[in-house]
C-alpha positions in Angstrom: 37.4 3.3 13.4 33.6 3.5 13.0 32.0 6.9 13.7 28.8 7.1 15.7 25.6 7.3 13.8 23.3 10.1 15.0 19.6 9.7 14.7 19.6 6.1 13.6 15.9 5.0 13.1 14.8 2.0 15.1 14.4 -1.4 13.5 10.7 -1.4 14.3 8.3 1.1 12.7 8.0 4.3 14.7 4.5 5.0 16.0 2.4 7.8 14.5 -1.0 9.2 15.5 -4.1 7.7 13.9 -5.3 9.7 10.9 -9.0 10.4 11.2 -11.1 9.3 8.3 -14.9 9.4 8.2 -17.6 9.4 5.5 -17.3 13.2 5.1 -13.5 13.3 4.8 -12.5 14.9 1.5 -9.2 14.1 -0.3 -7.9 17.6 0.6 -8.7 17.1 4.2 -7.2 13.6 4.2 -4.0 15.0 2.6 -3.7 17.7 5.2 -4.3 15.3 8.1 -1.6 13.0 6.6 0.9 15.9 6.3 0.4 16.8 10.0 0.3 13.3 11.3 4.1 13.3 11.7 4.5 16.6 13.5 7.0 15.0 15.9 9.4 14.7 12.9 8.2 17.3 10.4 8.5 20.3 12.9 12.2 19.7 13.7 12.8 18.8 10.1 11.2 22.0 8.9 13.3 24.0 11.4 16.6 22.4 10.3 15.7 22.7 6.6 14.9 26.4 7.2 18.3 26.9 9.0 20.0 25.2 6.1 18.3 27.5 3.6 19.0 30.6 5.6 22.7 29.6 5.9 22.8 29.1 2.1 21.5 32.6 1.7 23.9 33.9 4.4 27.0 32.7 2.5 27.0 35.5 -0.1 26.2 38.0 2.7 29.3 36.9 4.7 31.4 37.0 1.5 30.2 40.5 0.7 31.0 41.7 4.2 34.5 40.1 4.0 35.2 42.0 0.7 34.0 45.3 2.0 35.5 45.1 5.5 38.7 43.0 5.0 39.7 42.8 1.3 38.9 46.4 0.5 40.6 47.7 3.7 43.5 45.1 3.4 42.9 44.0 7.0 44.4 40.5 7.4 42.9 40.0 10.9 39.4 40.9 9.7 39.8 38.6 6.7 40.7 35.7 9.0 37.7 36.5 11.3 35.3 36.6 8.4 36.7 33.3 7.0 36.1 31.7 10.4 32.5 33.0 10.3 32.1 31.6 6.8 33.4 28.2 8.0 30.9 28.2 10.9 28.1 29.0 8.5 29.1 26.0 6.4 29.3 23.7 9.4 25.7 24.7 10.5 24.6 24.5 6.9 25.9 21.0 6.4 24.6 19.7 9.8 21.1 21.1 9.3 20.8 19.9 5.7 21.8 16.3 6.6 19.7 15.9 9.7 16.7 17.9 8.5 16.3 15.7 5.5 16.9 12.5 7.5 14.3 13.4 10.2 11.8 14.4 7.6 12.3 11.1 5.7 11.9 9.1 8.9 8.6 10.8 9.5 7.4 10.2 6.0 8.3 6.5 6.2 6.6 6.1 9.6 3.3 7.6 8.2 3.6 5.6 5.0 3.9 2.4 7.0 0.9 3.3 9.2 -1.2 4.1 6.1 -0.1 1.0 4.2 -1.0 -1.3 7.1 -4.4 0.5 7.5 -5.3 0.1 3.8 -4.1 -3.5 3.9 -6.2 -4.2 7.0 -9.2 -2.7 5.3 -8.7 -4.8 2.2 -8.3 -8.0 4.3 -11.2 -7.1 6.6 -13.6 -10.1 6.9 -16.5 -7.7 6.1 -15.1 -7.2 2.6 -14.9 -4.0 0.6 -18.1 -2.9 -0.9 -18.8 -0.6 -3.9 -17.6 -1.2 -7.5 -15.4 -4.4 -7.7 -11.7 -3.8 -8.2 -9.1 -6.3 -9.5 -6.6 -7.4 -7.0 -3.8 -5.7 -8.9 -5.6 -2.4 -8.6 -6.0 -2.7 -4.8 -2.4 -3.7 -4.6 -1.4 -0.6 -6.6 -3.4 1.6 -4.2 -1.9 0.0 -1.1 1.6 0.6 -2.4 2.1 3.3 -5.0 -0.8 5.6 -4.0 0.0 5.3 -0.2 3.6 6.2 -1.0 2.6 9.2 -3.1 0.2 10.4 -0.4 2.9 10.0 2.3 5.3 12.0 0.1 2.9 14.9 0.6 4.5 15.3 4.0 7.4 17.1 2.2 5.0 20.0 1.7 5.3 20.7 5.4 9.1 20.5 5.4 10.9 21.8 2.3 8.6 24.6 1.3 8.9 26.0 4.8 12.7 26.2 4.3 12.3 27.6 0.8 10.0 30.3 2.0 12.4 31.1 4.9 15.2 31.5 2.4 13.0 33.8 0.2 12.0 36.0 3.1 15.5 36.1 4.6 16.9 37.0 1.2 14.2 39.7 0.8 15.2 41.2 4.2 18.9 41.2 3.2 18.1 42.9 -0.1 15.7 45.3 1.6 18.5 46.3 4.0 20.9 46.7 1.1 18.4 48.4 -1.3 14.7 48.9 -0.4 13.7 48.7 -4.1 15.2 45.2 -4.5 13.8 44.0 -1.2 10.3 45.1 -2.2 10.6 43.3 -5.5 11.3 40.0 -3.8 8.8 40.4 -1.0 6.0 41.2 -3.4 7.1 38.8 -6.1 7.2 35.7 -3.9 3.5 36.0 -2.7 2.5 36.6 -6.3 4.2 33.3 -7.4 2.5 31.5 -4.5 -0.8 32.8 -5.7 0.0 31.6 -9.3 0.9 28.2 -7.9 -2.5 27.8 -6.2 -4.3 28.8 -9.4 -2.1 26.7 -11.6 -2.3 23.5 -9.5 -6.0 22.9 -10.3 -5.6 21.6 -13.9 -2.5 19.6 -12.9 -4.4 18.0 -10.0 -7.3 17.0 -12.3 -4.9 15.6 -14.9 -2.8 13.8 -12.2 -5.9 12.2 -10.8 -7.1 11.1 -14.2 -3.7 9.7 -15.2 -3.1 8.0 -11.9 -6.4 6.1 -12.2 -5.6 5.0 -15.8 -2.1 4.0 -14.8 -3.3 2.2 -11.6 -6.0 0.3 -13.4 -3.7 -0.8 -16.2 -0.9 -1.7 -13.8 -3.4 -3.8 -11.8 -4.5 -5.6 -15.0 -0.9 -6.4 -15.9 -0.2 -7.6 -12.3 -3.2 -9.9 -12.4 -2.2 -11.3 -15.8 1.3 -12.0 -14.6 0.1 -13.6 -11.3 -2.1 -16.0 -13.3 0.5 -16.9 -16.0 0.7 -20.5 -15.0 -3.1 -21.0 -15.5 -2.9 -19.0 -18.8 -0.2 -21.3 -20.1 -2.0 -24.4 -19.0 -5.1 -23.5 -21.2 -2.9 -22.4 -24.1 -4.0 -18.7 -23.9 -0.5 -17.3 -23.5 -0.7 -15.5 -26.9 -3.9 -13.6 -26.0 -2.5 -13.0 -22.5 0.7 -11.5 -24.1 -1.4 -9.1 -26.2 -3.5 -8.1 -23.2 -0.4 -7.6 -21.1 1.2 -5.4 -23.8 -2.0 -3.4 -24.1 -2.2 -2.9 -20.3 1.5 -2.0 -20.1 1.1 0.6 -22.9 -1.9 2.2 -21.2 0.0 2.4 -18.0 3.0 3.9 -19.8 0.9 6.4 -21.6 -0.8 7.4 -18.4 2.5 8.0 -16.6 3.9 9.9 -19.5 0.8 12.2 -19.8 0.9 12.8 -16.1 4.7 13.6 -16.3 4.2 15.9 -19.2 1.5 17.8 -17.4 3.7 18.1 -14.3 6.7 19.1 -16.3 4.8 21.9 -18.1 3.5 23.1 -14.8 6.9 23.1 -13.1 8.6 24.7 -16.1 6.0 27.5 -16.1 6.6 28.2 -12.4 10.4 28.1 -12.9 10.1 30.5 -15.8 8.1 33.0 -13.7 10.4 32.8 -10.7 13.5 33.0 -13.0 12.2 36.2 -14.7 11.7 37.8 -11.3 15.2 36.9 -10.1 16.7 38.0 -13.5 15.0 41.4 -13.2 16.4 41.9 -9.7 19.9 41.0 -10.9 19.7 43.4 -13.8 18.6 46.2 -11.5 21.4 45.5 -9.0 24.0 45.7 -11.8 22.7 49.0 -12.9 22.8 50.3 -9.3 26.4 49.2 -9.0 27.4 51.0 -12.2 25.9 54.2 -10.9 27.7 53.8 -7.5 24.7 53.1 -5.5 26.1 49.8 -4.3 29.6 48.8 -3.1 31.5 45.9 -4.6 30.7 43.8 -1.5 27.0 44.8 -1.7 27.0 43.9 -5.4 28.4 40.5 -4.7 25.8 40.1 -1.9 22.9 41.1 -4.1 24.0 38.8 -7.0 24.8 35.9 -4.7 21.6 36.2 -2.7 19.6 36.5 -6.0 21.3 33.3 -7.3 20.7 31.4 -4.1 17.0 32.2 -3.7 16.5 31.3 -7.4 16.5 27.6 -6.3 14.0 28.0 -3.4 11.7 30.1 -5.6 11.8 27.4 -8.4 11.4 24.6 -5.8 8.3 26.2 -4.4 6.5 25.2 -7.6 7.8 21.6 -7.3 7.3 21.1 -3.6 4.0 22.9 -3.1 2.3 22.5 -6.4 3.3 19.2 -7.9 3.7 17.3 -4.6 0.4 18.6 -3.3 -1.5 17.8 -6.5 -0.1 14.2 -6.6 -0.8 13.7 -2.9 -4.4 14.8 -3.3 -5.0 12.6 -6.3 -3.6 9.6 -4.5 -5.6 10.5 -1.4 -8.8 10.2 -3.4 -7.9 6.6 -4.4 -6.9 5.6 -0.9 -10.2 7.0 0.4 -12.0 4.8 -2.1 -10.8 1.9 0.0 -11.0 3.3 3.5 -14.5 4.8 3.0 -15.9 1.9 1.1 -18.9 0.3 2.8 -18.7 -3.2 4.1 -19.7 -5.8 1.6 -21.2 -8.0 4.3 -22.6 -6.8 7.6 -21.0 -8.7 10.5 -23.0 -9.4 13.7 -21.9 -10.2 17.2 -23.5 -13.6 18.0 -21.8 -16.9 18.7 -22.8 -20.5 17.7 -24.6 -22.8 20.1 -21.5 -25.1 20.1 -22.7 -27.5 17.4 -20.6 -27.9 14.2 -23.7 -28.1 11.9 -24.3 -26.3 8.6 -27.9 -25.8 7.4 -29.0 -24.3 4.1 -32.4 -22.9 4.7 -34.0 -22.0 1.3 -30.8 -20.4 0.1 -30.9 -18.5 -3.1 -27.7 -16.9 -4.4 -26.8 -16.4 -8.0 -26.9 -19.9 -9.7 -27.9 -21.6 -6.5 -31.7 -21.6 -6.2 -33.8 -22.5 -3.1 -31.2 -24.8 -1.6 -32.4 -26.6 1.6 -30.0 -29.2 3.1 -28.3 -30.0 6.3 -24.7 -31.0 6.9 -24.6 -33.0 10.2 -22.0 -32.4 12.8 -18.9 -34.4 12.2 -19.9 -35.4 8.6 -17.6 -35.5 5.6 -19.7 -34.1 2.8 -18.8 -33.8 -0.9 -20.6 -31.1 -2.9 -20.9 -31.7 -6.7 -21.8 -28.5 -8.6 -20.8 -26.6 -11.7 -18.3 -23.7 -11.5 -20.9 -21.0 -11.2 -22.9 -22.6 -8.5 -19.7 -23.4 -6.6 -18.5 -19.8 -6.8 -21.8 -18.4 -5.6 -22.1 -20.8 -2.7 -18.5 -20.3 -1.6 -19.0 -16.6 -1.7 -21.9 -16.9 0.7 -20.0 -19.2 3.0 -17.1 -16.9 2.9 -19.4 -13.9 3.8 -18.3 -12.1 0.7 -21.9 -11.8 -0.5 -25.2 -12.0 1.3 -27.8 -14.5 0.1 -30.6 -13.1 -2.2 -33.0 -15.2 -0.1 -32.8 -17.7 2.7 -29.9 -18.1 5.0 -27.0 -20.3 6.1 -27.1 -21.5 9.7 -23.8 -22.5 11.4 -24.3 -24.0 14.8 -27.9 -22.9 14.8 -27.1 -19.3 14.1 -27.4 -17.3 10.9 -23.9 -17.0 9.4 -24.4 -13.3 8.7 -25.1 -12.7 12.4 -21.9 -14.3 13.7 -19.2 -12.1 15.1 -15.8 -12.0 13.3 -14.1 -14.1 15.9 -16.9 -16.6 16.2 -17.1 -17.0 12.4 -13.4 -17.5 12.1 -13.4 -20.1 14.8 -16.6 -21.9 13.6 -16.2 -22.0 9.8 -13.3 -21.5 7.5 -13.3 -21.6 3.7 -10.1 -22.5 1.9 -10.4 -21.2 -1.7 -9.1 -23.1 -4.7 -6.2 -20.6 -5.2 -4.7 -20.4 -1.8 -1.5 -18.3 -1.5 1.5 -18.9 0.7 3.5 -16.2 2.5 7.3 -15.9 2.3 8.9 -18.3 4.8 9.4 -22.0 5.2 6.9 -24.8 4.6 6.7 -25.4 8.3 6.1 -21.8 9.1 3.2 -21.7 6.5 1.6 -24.9 7.9 1.8 -23.6 11.5 0.5 -20.1 10.7 -3.1 -20.9 11.6 -2.3 -22.6 15.0 -2.7 -20.4 18.0 0.7 -19.5 19.6 -0.3 -21.0 23.0 -1.7 -24.2 21.6 -0.3 -27.2 23.6 -0.8 -29.6 20.7 0.8 -27.4 18.0 3.5 -30.0 17.1 0.9 -32.8 16.9 -1.4 -30.7 14.7 1.4 -30.0 12.3 2.4 -33.7 12.1 -1.2 -34.8 11.5 -1.8 -32.1 8.9 1.5 -32.9 7.0 0.5 -36.5 6.8 -3.2 -35.9 5.8 -2.2 -33.4 3.0 0.6 -35.8 1.7 3.2 -33.1 2.5 5.4 -35.8 3.8 6.2 -36.7 0.2 6.9 -33.0 -0.5 9.3 -32.8 2.5 11.2 -35.9 1.3 12.0 -34.5 -2.1 13.1 -31.0 -1.0 16.6 -30.3 0.2 15.7 -28.9 3.6 12.5 -30.8 4.1 9.8 -28.8 5.9 12.4 -26.1 6.5 12.6 -25.4 2.8 11.7 -21.7 1.9 8.7 -21.4 -0.3 9.6 -18.0 -1.8 7.3 -15.1 -2.4 3.7 -16.4 -2.7 5.2 -19.9 -2.8 6.8 -19.5 -6.2 9.7 -21.8 -5.3 7.3 -24.7 -5.1 5.4 -26.4 -7.9 1.7 -26.0 -8.2 0.9 -29.3 -6.6 3.4 -28.7 -3.7 1.8 -25.3 -3.1 -1.6 -26.8 -3.0 -0.6 -29.5 -0.5 1.1 -27.0 1.8 -2.0 -24.8 1.7 -4.2 -27.8 2.5 -2.0 -28.8 5.4 -2.2 -25.2 6.8 -6.0 -25.4 6.7 -6.0 -28.9 8.4 -3.7 -27.7 11.1 -5.8 -24.8 12.2 -8.5 -25.4 14.8 -11.9 -24.9 13.2 -15.3 -26.6 13.6 -16.4 -26.6 10.0 -13.8 -26.7 7.2 -14.8 -25.9 3.6 -12.4 -27.0 0.9 -12.8 -25.9 -2.8 -11.2 -28.3 -5.3 -8.2 -29.0 -2.9 -6.4 -31.5 -5.2 -6.7 -30.2 -8.8 -2.9 -29.6 -9.1 -1.8 -33.1 -7.9 -1.6 -36.4 -9.7 -4.3 -39.1 -9.4 -2.2 -41.2 -7.0 -1.6 -38.4 -4.6 -5.2 -37.3 -4.9 -6.3 -40.8 -3.8 -3.9 -40.7 -0.9 -5.2 -37.3 0.3 -8.8 -38.4 -0.1 -8.1 -41.5 2.0 -6.4 -39.6 4.8 -8.6 -36.5 5.0 -11.7 -38.1 6.6 -9.5 -39.6 9.3 -7.7 -36.3 10.0 -11.1 -34.5 10.3 -12.8 -37.2 12.3 -15.2 -35.6 14.8 -15.2 -32.3 12.8 -17.5 -31.2 10.0 -15.9 -31.1 6.5 -17.4 -29.9 3.2 -15.5 -30.5 0.0 -16.5 -28.9 -3.3 -15.2 -31.4 -5.9 -16.1 -33.8 -8.7 -13.2 -36.1 -7.9 -14.3 -39.8 -7.7 -11.6 -40.3 -5.0 -13.4 -37.9 -2.7 -16.9 -39.2 -3.7 -15.8 -42.7 -2.6 -15.0 -41.7 0.9 -17.8 -39.1 1.5 -20.4 -39.7 4.2 -22.9 -37.8 2.1 -23.0 -36.2 -1.4 -24.8 -33.0 -2.1 -25.5 -32.5 -5.9 -26.4 -29.1 -7.2 -27.5 -29.3 -10.9 -27.2 -26.1 -12.8 -30.0 -23.6 -11.9 -31.6 -25.9 -9.3 -30.9 -27.6 -6.0 -31.3 -31.0 -4.5 -31.3 -32.0 -0.8 -28.3 -34.0 0.4 -28.5 -37.7 -0.6 -26.6 -40.5 1.2 -23.7 -41.8 -0.8 -25.1 -45.3 -1.0 -28.3 -44.0 -2.7 -26.4 -42.2 -5.5 -26.8 -43.9 -8.9 
């Protein structure tokens, strides 16, 4: 028999309010807004956790009453009644503890999901992320670890409320039993809270410093691992191993230093709270010896003192350490959300033509380039690696030109709206990544869901990219899973699937960057032969030095290092 599950979170992410972030938002403000973004869950969770903590404190009170009113008087009926009361307290205690924590965890995960998607959307924004450049591994660390740490700050609005409720309730119980003991707790608790606030400053600064070091080092290690195939290909695996070990050591040292700082902080707070509780216990024992307290009251005082020791010690962990870590992570997350756009995006559309004009373009190693790619042309661009990277960065709108402009359909590329730019021109980088799923799902990803010719587009793209050969050698054909980032495929298979995905998407101007470097010469010749036919009527620009592509190009644009030449028809090339 299966018991019903109460409060089972839905399969889809639960909605949460948008967390406001502007240029003036500080890490503290962002952390507070994040904490209160899940009030729908944190408020009932805090209530249930408070009930749980109060019931924990109530247990020794009920036991003390049972001893004084039932055991001491030898009243069996009263004993049974107090045992039933104790059982009821445990039922409420167990229920509130289970569901308080579960509701709070659900709220934390909902906010974490909202934050993670927001950071990811900002990283993937077509406008780019301005400011100091960051390695992909660092941004990944911010979107995962720092977002999780920031969302964990929601616990500050849940568990410390319950801990404080237990301390206050325990103080009231002790005050009603002995006013001196009650005053000790009620004055000692605010003093500890004040010490927490004073002591969290150094920890917060240390936590921020170490999180930056750990995040940067972890990002470096991630980037090295993700590029291990290339590293092995050029025979640099020994140097990569040394760098990986160095990066891992820096990450480990950063985490250990942060953990030591947090451990020292928490240990100090627990020592202070423990000394307070120990003093109260000693005083209660002395009062019992002199007869100022009954046996039941002594048990109540000792029991309540032991119970509230946990909440007092936890106040340092929940409020101090969690707050400090959340603020430190909030600063790193804000570094992404508040970063200016790398490229300003306009709101214009093209005039309907699929032409590309370079009008005196100067960008990095590309100097004063003036050339025109006609509509429907298949153009090969021959340039060195630096010039290719600079020109691709401009075409991708990652960087603005130093001088001149690029016109797409008669309109400055920088002035195109996001939708118009995506529809008019698409740049496929040399290192394209696949998402987890099947080959077919990856190829069809760029096709609009309502496209009537979706199947035909996939078929043409598979043939043009020579993915039909890939499908023949794989056990499930096009339905074969590619794994995370395409790791279940070889480098050449991944490159062909990425090329097919680009060819299947409807776009006026397609820019390919070294699309066949991972395939053999026979396959490269096959792709070069099929591509112009697949792109007939559409403009295609291919950055490559491959003779196979040069042989089928309508025009060839050569960019010698540090200079530029206008496009030259293929037949006039020497």
